[in-house]
Backbone as numpy.savetxt, mean C-alpha at the origin, in Angstrom:
# Nx Ny Nz CAx CAy CAz Cx Cy Cz
-0.40 1.95 -16.96 -0.25 1.28 -15.68 -1.00 -0.03 -15.77
-0.33 -1.10 -15.34 -1.01 -2.39 -15.38 -0.73 -3.16 -14.11
-1.72 -3.90 -13.68 -1.58 -4.74 -12.49 -0.81 -5.98 -12.89
0.27 -6.27 -12.17 1.06 -7.46 -12.48 0.92 -8.54 -11.41
0.39 -8.17 -10.24 0.18 -9.17 -9.19 -0.78 -8.61 -8.15
-1.51 -9.52 -7.52 -2.32 -9.19 -6.35 -1.98 -10.20 -5.28
-1.78 -9.71 -4.07 -1.41 -10.59 -2.97 -2.57 -10.74 -2.01
-2.90 -11.94 -1.64 -3.97 -12.12 -0.66 -3.52 -11.67 0.73
-4.42 -11.01 1.42 -4.14 -10.59 2.79 -5.49 -10.41 3.47
-5.61 -10.82 4.74 -6.92 -10.72 5.41 -7.37 -9.29 5.71
-6.44 -8.35 5.82 -6.80 -6.98 6.21 -6.78 -5.97 5.08
-6.10 -6.26 3.98 -5.90 -5.29 2.91 -6.13 -5.90 1.55
-6.29 -5.03 0.57 -6.16 -5.43 -0.82 -4.79 -4.91 -1.26
-3.92 -5.82 -1.68 -2.57 -5.45 -2.09 -2.43 -5.73 -3.58
-2.09 -4.68 -4.32 -1.86 -4.81 -5.76 -0.46 -4.30 -6.08
0.19 -4.99 -6.99 1.49 -4.57 -7.50 1.27 -4.15 -8.95
1.63 -2.92 -9.25 1.45 -2.39 -10.59 2.79 -2.05 -11.18
2.80 -1.90 -12.51 4.03 -1.53 -13.19 3.73 -0.38 -14.13
4.54 0.70 -14.02 4.35 1.85 -14.88 5.68 2.62 -14.96
6.06 2.97 -16.17 7.26 3.80 -16.39 8.49 3.28 -15.65
8.75 1.99 -15.76 9.90 1.33 -15.14 9.91 1.47 -13.61
8.72 1.56 -13.05 8.57 1.58 -11.59 7.54 0.54 -11.17
7.78 -0.05 -10.00 6.77 -0.87 -9.38 6.00 0.04 -8.43
4.70 -0.10 -8.42 3.84 0.65 -7.50 3.14 -0.38 -6.64
3.34 -0.25 -5.35 2.67 -1.13 -4.38 1.49 -0.35 -3.86
0.29 -0.84 -4.14 -0.94 -0.16 -3.73 -1.64 -1.02 -2.69
-1.85 -0.46 -1.51 -2.47 -1.20 -0.41 -3.73 -0.43 -0.02
-4.86 -1.11 -0.08 -6.14 -0.48 0.19 -6.83 -1.13 1.38
-7.53 -0.31 2.14 -8.38 -0.80 3.22 -9.58 0.12 3.26
-10.73 -0.39 2.87 -11.94 0.45 2.81 -11.74 1.59 1.85
-11.99 2.80 2.33 -11.87 3.99 1.48 -10.48 4.64 1.58
-9.54 3.98 2.21 -8.19 4.53 2.36 -7.19 3.75 1.50
-6.14 4.42 1.13 -5.13 3.80 0.26 -3.74 4.32 0.60
-2.78 3.43 0.58 -1.36 3.80 0.71 -0.66 3.27 -0.53
0.24 4.05 -1.08 1.00 3.57 -2.23 2.48 3.88 -2.05
3.29 2.99 -2.57 4.74 3.09 -2.49 5.28 2.81 -3.88
6.26 3.59 -4.31 6.88 3.42 -5.63 8.35 3.07 -5.47
8.80 2.16 -6.29 10.21 1.79 -6.30 10.63 1.52 -7.75
11.76 2.05 -8.13 12.26 1.84 -9.49 12.63 0.38 -9.71
12.36 -0.12 -10.91 12.71 -1.49 -11.25 14.21 -1.73 -11.03
15.03 -0.73 -11.29 16.48 -0.85 -11.16 16.93 -0.99 -9.71
16.06 -0.65 -8.77 16.43 -0.69 -7.35 16.16 -2.05 -6.69
15.61 -2.98 -7.45 15.38 -4.33 -6.91 16.07 -5.34 -7.79
16.57 -6.40 -7.18 17.39 -7.37 -7.90 16.57 -8.41 -8.67
15.44 -8.81 -8.11 14.71 -9.96 -8.67 13.30 -9.58 -9.12
13.14 -8.39 -9.68 11.84 -7.97 -10.19 10.75 -8.01 -9.15
9.59 -8.47 -9.58 8.42 -8.47 -8.68 8.64 -9.38 -7.48
9.47 -10.40 -7.61 9.75 -11.28 -6.46 10.40 -10.50 -5.32
11.22 -9.52 -5.67 11.81 -8.66 -4.63 10.76 -7.83 -3.93
9.75 -7.41 -4.68 8.65 -6.65 -4.08 7.93 -7.50 -3.06
7.68 -8.77 -3.41 7.04 -9.68 -2.45 7.84 -9.78 -1.17
9.17 -9.81 -1.27 10.02 -9.90 -0.09 9.94 -8.63 0.77
9.74 -7.48 0.13 9.63 -6.23 0.88 8.37 -6.21 1.76
7.35 -6.91 1.34 6.07 -6.88 2.05 6.04 -7.92 3.17
6.98 -7.79 4.10 7.05 -8.75 5.19 6.09 -8.36 6.32
6.01 -9.20 7.32 5.07 -8.98 8.42 5.32 -7.67 9.15
6.58 -7.32 9.35 6.89 -6.08 10.06 6.41 -4.86 9.27
6.63 -4.86 7.96 6.18 -3.74 7.13 4.66 -3.66 7.14
3.98 -4.79 6.97 2.52 -4.77 6.93 1.91 -4.37 8.26
2.59 -4.64 9.36 2.13 -4.18 10.68 2.15 -2.66 10.74
3.19 -2.04 10.17 3.24 -0.57 10.16 2.18 0.00 9.21
1.91 -0.70 8.14 0.85 -0.27 7.22 -0.49 -0.27 7.96
-0.75 -1.32 8.72 -2.00 -1.39 9.48 -2.09 -0.24 10.49
-1.00 0.00 11.20 -0.98 1.10 12.17 -1.22 2.45 11.47
-0.66 2.62 10.30 -0.84 3.86 9.54 -2.30 4.01 9.10
-2.94 2.91 8.69 -4.35 2.97 8.31 -5.21 3.41 9.52
-4.87 2.88 10.69 -5.62 3.27 11.89 -5.48 4.76 12.13
-4.26 5.28 12.03 -4.03 6.72 12.20 -4.71 7.53 11.11
-4.65 7.07 9.87 -5.30 7.79 8.78 -6.81 7.89 9.02
-7.42 6.76 9.43 -8.85 6.75 9.68 -9.20 7.71 10.82
-8.39 7.71 11.89 -8.60 8.61 13.02 -8.50 10.06 12.58
-7.45 10.39 11.85 -7.26 11.77 11.37 -8.43 12.23 10.50
-8.86 11.36 9.60 -9.95 11.75 8.71 -11.26 11.91 9.48
-11.51 11.01 10.43 -12.73 11.10 11.23 -12.74 12.40 12.03
-11.62 12.78 12.62 -11.54 14.04 13.37 -11.78 15.24 12.47
-11.20 15.23 11.30 -11.40 16.33 10.34 -12.86 16.39 9.90
-13.43 15.24 9.63 -14.83 15.18 9.19 -15.76 15.70 10.29
-15.48 15.34 11.53 -16.30 15.82 12.64 -16.19 17.35 12.82
-15.00 17.91 12.60 -14.87 19.36 12.65 -15.67 20.01 11.53
-15.65 19.41 10.38 -16.38 19.93 9.22 -17.88 19.93 9.47
-18.37 18.91 10.14 -19.82 18.79 10.37 -20.35 19.64 11.50
-19.48 20.36 12.20 -19.95 21.24 13.28 -20.49 22.50 12.75
Protein backbone atom coordinates (compact mmCIF):
# COMPACT_ATOMS: atom_id res chain seq x y z
CA UNK A 1 0.00 0.00 0.00
CA UNK A 2 1.40 3.36 -0.92
CA UNK A 3 0.20 6.92 -0.53
CA UNK A 4 -0.23 8.53 -3.93
CA UNK A 5 -1.80 11.83 -2.86
CA UNK A 6 -2.78 13.90 0.16
CA UNK A 7 -5.44 16.55 -0.10
CA UNK A 8 -5.45 19.61 2.12
CA UNK A 9 -8.62 20.14 4.11
CA UNK A 10 -9.25 22.26 7.23
CA UNK A 11 -11.22 19.55 9.08
CA UNK A 12 -9.64 16.24 7.99
CA UNK A 13 -6.50 14.53 6.89
CA UNK A 14 -7.30 13.04 3.48
CA UNK A 15 -4.97 10.46 1.95
CA UNK A 16 -5.37 8.57 -1.32
CA UNK A 17 -3.64 5.22 -1.34
CA UNK A 18 -3.18 2.56 -3.97
CA UNK A 19 -3.16 -1.18 -3.29
CA UNK A 20 -4.09 -4.25 -5.33
CA UNK A 21 -5.59 -2.22 -8.20
CA UNK A 22 -7.81 -0.29 -5.80
CA UNK A 23 -7.82 3.29 -4.65
CA UNK A 24 -8.34 3.69 -0.92
CA UNK A 25 -9.62 7.04 0.29
CA UNK A 26 -8.64 7.43 3.95
CA UNK A 27 -10.13 10.35 5.86
CA UNK A 28 -8.99 10.94 9.43
CA UNK A 29 -10.15 13.29 12.15
CA UNK A 30 -8.44 12.92 15.52
CA UNK A 31 -8.63 9.29 16.60
CA UNK A 32 -11.38 8.41 14.10
CA UNK A 33 -11.01 7.20 10.53
CA UNK A 34 -13.27 6.52 7.57
CA UNK A 35 -12.06 4.65 4.52
CA UNK A 36 -13.59 4.01 1.13
CA UNK A 37 -12.30 1.63 -1.56
CA UNK A 38 -12.90 1.83 -5.28
CA UNK A 39 -11.43 -0.33 -8.03
CA UNK A 40 -9.14 1.42 -10.49
CA UNK A 41 -11.33 0.03 -13.29
CA UNK A 42 -14.37 1.85 -11.89
CA UNK A 43 -12.96 5.33 -12.50
CA UNK A 44 -12.14 6.86 -15.87
CA UNK A 45 -9.30 9.24 -15.07
CA UNK A 46 -7.32 7.52 -12.32
CA UNK A 47 -6.61 9.52 -9.20
CA UNK A 48 -8.10 12.65 -10.81
CA UNK A 49 -11.48 10.93 -10.73
CA UNK A 50 -11.00 10.30 -7.03
CA UNK A 51 -10.44 14.03 -6.50
CA UNK A 52 -13.75 14.69 -8.28
CA UNK A 53 -15.57 12.25 -5.97
CA UNK A 54 -14.47 14.24 -2.93
CA UNK A 55 -16.82 17.15 -3.53
CA UNK A 56 -18.30 19.46 -0.89
CA UNK A 57 -21.51 17.46 -0.56
CA UNK A 58 -19.62 14.21 0.10
CA UNK A 59 -17.25 15.83 2.60
CA UNK A 60 -20.22 17.35 4.45
CA UNK A 61 -21.61 13.84 4.97
CA UNK A 62 -18.17 12.67 6.10
CA UNK A 63 -18.13 15.43 8.72
CA UNK A 64 -21.64 14.49 9.90
CA UNK A 65 -20.57 10.85 10.14
CA UNK A 66 -17.51 11.80 12.23
CA UNK A 67 -19.80 13.68 14.61
CA UNK A 68 -22.02 10.60 14.95
CA UNK A 69 -19.03 8.28 15.33
CA UNK A 70 -17.60 10.45 18.11
CA UNK A 71 -21.00 10.56 19.86
CA UNK A 72 -21.45 6.79 19.61
CA UNK A 73 -17.97 6.10 20.93
CA UNK A 74 -18.34 8.59 23.79
CA UNK A 75 -21.64 6.96 24.85
CA UNK A 76 -20.09 3.49 24.74
CA UNK A 77 -17.05 4.67 26.67
CA UNK A 78 -19.25 6.26 29.35
CA UNK A 79 -21.19 3.00 29.74
CA UNK A 80 -17.90 1.15 30.09
CA UNK A 81 -16.68 3.51 32.82
CA UNK A 82 -19.76 2.99 35.01
